[in-house]
Each structure stands twice: as C-alpha cells, then as structure tokens.
C-alpha positions in Angstrom: 0.7 -15.2 1.5 -2.6 -15.9 0.2 -4.1 -12.8 -0.2 -7.6 -13.3 0.0 -10.5 -14.3 3.2 -13.6 -14.3 1.7 -16.6 -13.6 4.4 -19.9 -15.5 4.3 -19.9 -19.2 2.9 -23.5 -19.9 2.1 -25.8 -20.3 -1.1 -23.2 -18.1 -3.2 -20.0 -17.5 -0.7 -19.2 -21.2 -1.2 -19.3 -20.6 -5.1 -16.6 -17.9 -4.4 -14.6 -19.9 -1.3 -14.1 -22.8 -4.0 -12.9 -20.8 -6.8 -10.0 -18.3 -4.4 -9.4 -22.1 -3.0 -8.5 -24.0 -6.8 -6.4 -20.4 -7.8 -4.5 -20.5 -4.7 -5.4 -17.9 -3.0 -7.3 -18.5 0.0 -6.8 -17.6 3.2 -9.9 -17.4 5.5 -13.4 -17.7 5.3 -15.7 -15.7 7.9 -19.0 -17.3 8.3 -20.8 -16.5 11.6 -23.4 -20.2 11.5 -21.3 -23.1 13.1 -22.5 -26.0 10.2 -21.6 -23.9 8.0 -18.4 -23.0 9.3 -17.2 -26.4 10.1 -17.9 -28.2 6.9 -15.1 -25.3 5.2 -12.5 -26.8 7.8 -14.2 -30.3 6.6 -13.8 -29.5 2.5 -10.3 -26.7 2.5 -8.5 -28.9 5.6 -5.8 -26.1 5.6 -7.7 -22.9 5.4 -8.3 -21.5 8.4 -12.0 -19.8 9.8 -13.6 -17.6 11.5 -16.5 -16.6 13.7 -16.2 -13.2 14.2 -15.5 -10.4 11.1 -13.3 -8.2 13.2 -10.9 -11.0 13.8 -10.6 -11.2 10.7 -9.7 -7.5 9.4 -6.9 -8.2 12.2 -6.0 -10.8 10.4 -3.0 -10.3 8.0 -4.3 -10.8 4.7 -4.1 -8.2 2.7 -8.1 -8.3 0.7 -11.5 -10.0 1.8 -14.6 -10.4 -0.5 -17.9 -9.5 1.0 -20.7 -12.1 -0.2 -23.6 -11.0 2.8 -26.1 -10.5 2.9 -26.6 -6.2 0.9 -27.4 -4.6 4.1 -24.1 -5.2 5.4 -22.0 -4.9 2.1 -22.1 -1.0 3.7 -20.7 -1.3 7.2 -19.2 -4.5 6.1 -17.1 -2.6 3.6 -16.2 0.3 4.5 -14.7 -2.0 8.0 -12.4 -3.6 5.8 -11.5 -1.0 3.8 -10.9 1.6 6.4 -8.7 -1.7 8.3 -6.5 -0.9 5.2 -7.9 -3.6 3.2 -9.0 -4.3 -0.5 -11.8 -5.5 -1.1 -14.6 -7.1 -3.0 -18.8 -6.9 -2.5 -20.9 -8.8 -4.3 -23.8 -7.1 -6.0 -25.7 -5.0 -4.8 -22.7 -3.2 -3.2 -25.7 -1.6 -1.3 -28.6 -0.7 -0.2 -28.3 3.5 -0.6 -26.6 5.3 -4.1 -24.5 7.3 -1.5 -23.4 5.1 1.0 -22.6 3.2 -2.1 -20.8 6.5 -3.2 -19.1 6.6 0.4 -16.8 3.8 -0.6 -15.7 4.9 -4.0 -14.5 7.8 -2.6 -12.9 6.1 0.3 -11.5 3.9 -2.3 -10.1 5.9 -4.1 -8.7 8.7 -1.3 -6.6 6.1 0.7 -5.7 3.9 -3.4 -7.4 1.0 -2.1 -8.8 -1.3 -4.5 -12.5 -1.7 -4.8 -14.8 -3.9 -7.0 -18.0 -4.7 -7.4 -19.4 -8.5 -8.2 -21.1 -7.4 -11.6 -20.6 -11.4 -12.9 -21.6 -10.8 -17.0 -19.2 -7.8 -16.9 -17.2 -11.3 -17.1 -19.1 -13.3 -19.3 -17.0 -14.0 -22.5 -20.2 -13.5 -24.4 -20.8 -10.0 -23.6 -16.9 -9.3 -23.4 -17.5 -10.6 -27.4 -20.3 -8.3 -27.3 -19.0 -5.6 -25.9 -16.2 -5.5 -28.5 -17.8 -5.7 -31.4 -19.7 -2.8 -30.4 -16.3 -1.0 -29.9 -15.3 -1.4 -33.8 -18.2 0.0 -34.6 -19.2 -2.8 -36.9 -22.8 -3.0 -35.9 -23.5 0.3 -36.3 -24.3 3.5 -33.8 -26.0 1.3 -30.3 -29.6 2.6 -30.0 -31.5 0.5 -27.3 -30.5 -1.7 -25.5 -33.5 -5.0 -23.9 -32.5 -7.5 -21.1 -34.9 -9.8 -19.7 -34.1 -11.8 -17.0 -36.6 -14.0 -15.9 -38.1 -17.6 -14.0 -40.3 -19.3 -11.8 -37.3 -18.4 -8.8 -37.0 -18.4 -5.1 -39.2 -15.5 -3.5 -37.5 -13.3 -1.1 -39.2 -11.8 1.3 -36.2 -9.1 2.5 -35.9 -7.3 -1.3 -38.0 -7.6 -4.6 -37.1 -9.0 -7.9 -35.4 -6.2 -8.9 -33.4 -5.7 -6.1 -32.0 -8.7 -6.6 -32.1 -9.6 -10.6 -31.4 -6.0 -11.8 -28.1 -5.3 -11.6 -26.7 -8.0 -13.6 -28.3 -6.5 -16.4 -28.2 -2.9 -15.6 -23.7 -3.5 -15.0 -24.6 -4.6 -19.2 -26.4 -2.1 -20.3 -24.0 0.4 -19.1 -20.9 -1.5 -20.1 -22.6 -2.2 -23.2 -23.5 1.9 -24.2 -20.1 2.9 -23.0 -21.3 3.9 -19.5 -23.7 7.1 -19.8 -25.3 8.8 -17.6 -29.1 8.3 -17.6 -31.2 11.3 -18.1 -34.3 9.2 -17.3 -35.8 6.3 -15.2 -38.8 5.4 -15.3 -40.5 1.8 -13.9 -43.7 -0.3 -13.0 -44.2 -3.8 -11.2 -46.5 -5.7 -9.0 -45.9 -7.6 -5.6 -48.6 -10.2 -6.8 -47.2 -12.3 -3.7 -46.5 -10.1 -1.3 -47.4 -6.6 -0.7 -45.4 -4.1 -1.8 -42.8 -6.7 -2.8 -42.2 -7.0 -6.1 -42.6 -10.1 -8.0 -42.5 -8.6 -11.8 -40.6 -5.3 -13.0 -40.4 -3.1 -15.8 -38.2 0.1 -16.6 -37.1 2.1 -18.9 -34.0 3.9 -19.3 -32.9 7.2 -21.2 -29.3 8.4 -21.2 -28.3 11.2 -22.3 -26.5 11.3 -25.7 -30.0 9.6 -26.2 -29.1 5.3 -26.3 -32.6 3.6 -24.3 -33.0 0.4 -22.6 -35.6 -2.0 -21.6 -34.7 -3.7 -18.2 -38.0 -7.0 -17.0 -36.8 -8.5 -14.0 -39.1 -11.8 -13.1 -39.1 -14.2 -10.4 -42.5 -15.5 -10.7 -42.6 -16.5 -14.9 -43.8 -19.6 -17.0 -40.4 -20.1 -18.4 -36.5 -19.4 -18.2 -35.7 -16.6 -20.0 -31.9 -14.8 -19.8 -31.6 -12.4 -23.2 -29.7 -9.9 -24.3 -30.4 -7.8 -27.3 -29.3 -4.4 -28.6 -29.9 -3.0 -31.4 -28.3 -0.9 -33.7 -27.9 1.5 -37.1 -26.0 -1.5 -39.2 -27.1 -4.9 -37.3 -29.0 -6.0 -34.7 -27.1 -8.3 -31.6 -28.7 -11.7 -28.8 -27.1 -13.1 -26.3 -29.2 -16.3 -24.9 -27.5 -16.2 -21.8 -30.1 -20.2 -22.1 -28.4 -21.1 -24.1 -24.7 -19.8 -24.4 -25.1 -18.3 -28.2 -24.3 -15.0 -29.5 -26.1 -13.4 -32.9 -25.6 -11.0 -34.9 -28.4 -10.0 -37.4 -27.8 -7.8 -40.8 -30.8 -6.0 -40.6 -32.2 -3.6 -40.1 -34.2 0.0 -41.5 -32.2 1.4 -44.4 -33.1 5.7 -45.4 -35.8 4.9 -46.9 -37.3 3.0 -44.1 -37.0 0.4 -45.8 -36.3 -3.0 -43.8 -32.8 -4.7 -45.1 -32.4 -8.4 -44.3 -29.2 -10.0 -44.9 -29.0 -12.8 -42.8 -27.7 -13.8 -39.7 -24.8 -15.9 -37.7 -24.0 -17.5 -34.8 -20.7 -16.7 -33.2 -18.6 -19.0 -31.6 -17.5 -17.9 -27.9 -15.4 -18.9 -25.3 -16.6 -21.0 -22.3 -14.3 -19.4 -19.7 -16.4 -19.7 -16.5 -17.1 -16.6 -15.6 -16.9 -16.2 -11.9 -13.1 -17.8 -12.3 -11.8 -15.5 -14.1 -13.5 -12.4 -12.0 -12.2 -14.2 -9.3 -8.4 -13.9 -11.1 -8.9 -10.6 -12.8 -9.4 -9.1 -8.6 -6.0 -11.2 -8.0 -4.9 -10.0 -10.8 -6.1 -5.5 -9.5 -4.5 -6.9 -6.2 -1.3 -7.6 -7.8 -1.1 -4.4 -10.2 -2.8 -2.2 -8.6 -5.1 -1.6 -11.2 -8.8 -0.8 -11.6 -11.5 -3.3 -11.4 -13.6 -2.9 -14.6 -16.3 -3.7 -12.5 -14.9 -0.6 -10.0 -16.7 0.8 -7.1 -17.8 3.4 -9.8 -19.4 1.0 -11.5 -21.7 0.1 -8.8 -22.4 3.9 -7.8 -23.6 4.1 -11.3 -25.2 0.3 -10.8 -27.2 1.2 -7.5 -28.1 4.5 -8.6 -30.5 3.5 -11.2 -31.6 0.9 -8.5 -32.5 3.9 -6.5 -34.1 5.7 -9.0 -36.4 2.9 -10.6 -37.7 1.6 -6.6 -38.5 5.3 -6.4 -40.7 5.6 -9.2 -42.5 2.3 -8.3 -43.5 4.3 -4.7 -40.8 2.4 -2.9 
C-alpha cells in the first residue's frame, strides 16, 4: 500500500506530489482547485484525486502531507492526527505557538509521527556543518548569522518574517544544538504595505550564551542566502546560492591578536534536500523513529517567530 496523500498541489505542493510519486509512495492528492486537480490526474493517471479533505482522511492511507496555507495547518493537522494519520506539515507549522504545542503533545500522546517541513535541515551542506561543529574542530560556537534576501513575491496575508524565517530559525537552532532561547529582539519595516514587514532584523540570545542574527527581506536588490558561523577556533560560511561551504581557519588569540591560517572550500553532496526530506518521512513511517524536524522542532521555531512578531509590535 502506498502510504501518503498530499494535500495541496499548488506552488510548493506540486513539488511534494512529484517527489512522493517518484519515490513510489503517492496514494492520492487533495486539491480543491478543479484545474489543478485535473492537471494532477493528467500527469499522474494512477493516483486518486480528492476535492474533499474529509474523503482523504477516510481513505485507508496511513499518512498525509499538508502543503496548504499556513492558517489551515493547525485544524487540518489536528483532524489528520485525530483520524489516526501520521502527518507531515509544511512550514510554518502553525501561526500560534500554543496550537503548535497542542499538535506536538497530541502526536506524542497517540504515538503518531509528526514532521515539519524545515527543508534546510535536510540540505547536505547544513548536515555537513552540523556534524563538523559537533566534532569540536571549529571550537565553541559563539554566533550564527543568516541572511535570506531577494526581490521576491510580496505577500498580502503574511510578512517576510513568517514567509522566509522558518528556514533560518531551524538552521540556527540545529547548528547551536537546540538551546533554549533567552531573549528575542526584532525590528521590521513595512515599505510597501502598512503593518506587513518587508525587511526584518532579529537578534536572538540563548540561555547558554550563544547569539544569532537573522535578516530577511523580499525587497532587496541582490539574491543573498547565507549562513555564517563564528566559533572560537574557526569560522564557517555557507553560500546557499553557490552551494559552497568555506571553512576559515582564523580568529583572535588569547592576546587579542588576529590569527589567519587560510581557508578551504568543502565538497558536499549535491543531493536534492526535498528528496532527502521526503525519504526521511517515509523512513520514519516505517521505523516509527522521531523525525529530525519533529513536532517539537516546529514548536521551537514557531515560538521564536511569534516572539519576534510581538517585539515588532504585531
């Protein structure tokens, strides 16, 4: 039996549909838009399509993948969990931290798999950085800075922080070892629409002393997607556009003198992170292992999203 029904075949959902189909796991697709639904039927003639989500929940298929608008994530994920399904939900997991916690708690209590689509955690370059930092070669991690900016599609229902930042928050938490957050400071500017921020800067301080800075903008002249890690012995830079990781063996010694012993570029796998992410979900369905981006990872990201939004006055 094929284990997955994908809900939503639009801009991002179509990619999930395609990946799960290629992996031989796609049992059905739910799509309310008739044209999109007809397109799915034409492309994947052996896949059942549904116009009604409840019909999909009644089907004898163990898992659903939600690629729906974020405002629908909580009620749809809860309905799936209550129907006995395992759930993959795209980012952001929810728009309210309390709703995210309720989903994570319900999944744990009923032994359901709950996975959140924090795609960058399955990016081979991020996985390499995570393992390298865990080895201690770079020293103690002190600070992580990310930038995700471009002249992109401006939304009217959400700001750039909720649209872009889940990727980077999940990476920051992952590279730092998921420490608890101590303080969140944020400022944002709605240049195009009142109260919908187009450009956001957020500073995080963690209980163990590490810090992070996140910059997101969809009103920016350059395409920039970057993660910089400052550690006590070395510095790492991941350029997501060029798909390169560079290790800089430089820093400041005990006498506050600059030290520079060169740098090198790391060769990392070029595997598609979305395929890896889908494979991971299927693996967890079979083994009942907890996903790397589980429900509680989703909760941690939504809590930071919400605290930053509150700090911006929203």
